[in-house]
C-alpha positions as CSV (number, residue, x, y, z in Angstrom):
1,X,-18.6,34.0,-52.4
2,X,-16.2,34.1,-55.3
3,X,-13.1,36.3,-55.7
4,X,-15.0,38.4,-58.4
5,X,-17.9,39.0,-56.0
6,X,-15.5,40.4,-53.4
7,X,-13.6,42.4,-56.0
8,X,-16.9,43.9,-57.3
9,X,-17.8,45.0,-53.8
10,X,-14.4,46.6,-53.2
11,X,-14.5,48.2,-56.6
12,X,-18.0,49.7,-56.0
13,X,-17.0,51.0,-52.6
14,X,-13.8,52.7,-53.9
15,X,-15.8,54.2,-56.8
16,X,-18.5,55.6,-54.5
17,X,-16.1,56.8,-51.8
18,X,-13.9,58.6,-54.3
19,X,-16.8,60.3,-56.0
20,X,-15.9,58.5,-59.3
21,X,-12.3,59.7,-59.3
22,X,-11.1,56.1,-58.8
23,X,-12.6,53.0,-60.3
24,X,-14.0,54.6,-63.4
25,X,-11.4,52.7,-65.5
26,X,-9.9,49.3,-65.3
27,X,-6.9,49.4,-67.5
28,X,-8.2,50.6,-70.8
29,X,-11.8,49.7,-70.1
30,X,-14.4,52.3,-68.9
31,X,-16.5,51.2,-65.9
32,X,-19.9,52.6,-64.9
33,X,-21.7,52.1,-61.6
34,X,-25.3,51.2,-62.4
35,X,-28.0,51.2,-59.9
36,X,-30.9,48.9,-60.7
37,X,-34.0,47.9,-58.7
38,X,-34.2,44.2,-57.7
39,X,-36.9,42.4,-59.7
40,X,-37.9,40.2,-56.7
41,X,-37.1,42.4,-53.7
42,X,-37.5,45.9,-55.1
43,X,-34.2,46.9,-53.3
44,X,-31.7,49.1,-55.0
45,X,-28.7,47.2,-56.3
46,X,-25.5,49.0,-57.6
47,X,-23.0,47.1,-59.7
48,X,-19.8,48.1,-61.5
49,X,-20.2,47.2,-65.2
50,X,-17.7,47.6,-68.1
51,X,-19.3,50.1,-70.5
52,X,-18.7,51.2,-74.1
53,X,-19.6,54.4,-75.9
54,X,-22.9,54.2,-77.7
55,X,-25.0,57.1,-79.0
56,X,-25.5,59.7,-76.3
57,X,-24.2,57.5,-73.4
58,X,-23.0,53.9,-73.1
59,X,-23.9,50.3,-73.8
60,X,-23.1,47.4,-71.6
61,X,-22.7,43.7,-72.4
62,X,-24.6,41.2,-70.3
63,X,-21.9,38.6,-71.0
64,X,-21.6,37.3,-67.4
65,X,-18.1,36.2,-68.3
66,X,-19.5,33.8,-70.9
67,X,-21.8,32.0,-68.6
68,X,-24.9,30.3,-70.0
69,X,-27.0,32.5,-67.6
70,X,-27.8,36.1,-67.8
71,X,-26.3,38.3,-65.0
72,X,-28.8,39.3,-62.2
73,X,-28.3,43.0,-63.0
74,X,-29.5,42.4,-66.6
75,X,-32.7,40.6,-65.4
76,X,-33.3,43.5,-63.0
77,X,-32.9,46.0,-65.8
78,X,-35.3,44.2,-68.0
79,X,-37.9,44.0,-65.2
80,X,-37.3,47.6,-64.1
81,X,-35.5,49.6,-66.9
82,X,-35.2,52.9,-65.0
83,X,-31.5,53.0,-63.8
84,X,-29.1,55.5,-62.3
85,X,-25.7,55.6,-64.1
86,X,-22.4,57.0,-62.7
87,X,-19.6,57.4,-65.2
88,X,-16.6,58.8,-63.3
89,X,-17.9,62.0,-61.6
90,X,-21.0,62.3,-63.7
91,X,-24.3,60.8,-62.7
92,X,-27.4,60.6,-64.9
93,X,-30.8,58.8,-65.0
94,X,-31.2,56.4,-67.9
95,X,-33.5,53.7,-69.3
96,X,-32.1,50.3,-70.1
97,X,-33.0,49.3,-73.7
98,X,-31.8,46.4,-75.8
99,X,-29.6,47.5,-78.7
100,X,-31.5,46.9,-81.9
101,X,-30.6,43.8,-83.8
102,X,-29.5,45.9,-86.9
103,X,-26.9,47.7,-84.7
104,X,-25.6,44.7,-82.7
105,X,-22.9,43.5,-85.1
106,X,-21.2,46.9,-85.5
107,X,-21.4,47.6,-81.7
108,X,-20.0,44.1,-80.9
109,X,-17.1,44.7,-83.2
110,X,-16.3,48.0,-81.3
111,X,-16.6,46.2,-78.0
112,X,-14.4,43.3,-78.9
113,X,-11.8,45.7,-80.4
114,X,-11.8,47.5,-77.1
115,X,-12.0,44.4,-74.8
116,X,-10.8,41.1,-76.2
117,X,-12.4,39.2,-73.3
118,X,-15.8,40.0,-74.6
119,X,-14.9,38.1,-77.8
120,X,-13.9,35.2,-75.7
121,X,-17.2,35.3,-73.8
122,X,-19.1,35.2,-77.2
123,X,-17.3,32.0,-78.1
124,X,-17.8,30.5,-74.6
125,X,-21.6,30.5,-74.6
126,X,-24.4,29.5,-76.9
127,X,-26.8,32.2,-75.6
128,X,-27.3,35.5,-77.4
129,X,-25.5,37.9,-75.2
130,X,-27.6,41.0,-74.7
131,X,-26.2,44.4,-75.4
132,X,-28.0,47.1,-73.4
133,X,-28.1,50.8,-74.2
134,X,-28.3,53.0,-71.1
135,X,-30.3,55.8,-72.8
136,X,-30.2,59.1,-71.0
137,X,-33.5,60.6,-69.9
């Protein structure tokens, strides 16, 4: 298991134990805990994901640190789009939807302005990195 896997587990635990008072930001980047349902197992999976303001809630980038593969949480969202989102102390149900193509460029610019690493990930991979809107329901 990689350092980032352990870090993610510790981050998720801190976020949950503190009720969202800790872990909701990493430096200048907002982080949401997103609960998905496994596409193969049907089990609940909760992952901390960097998030960015979009419409009435947030969008997330399925960059997977520039890997040529989509992250598992993204595949789970596409198979089962009903998710539970925790942003700080607030929790809400949402539906995972792809950001429309005509809004991608402007949103990507906002994301890269906020988090330069996302720009690096765009350059690192040839795949079209999905942007997912976690639309409140």
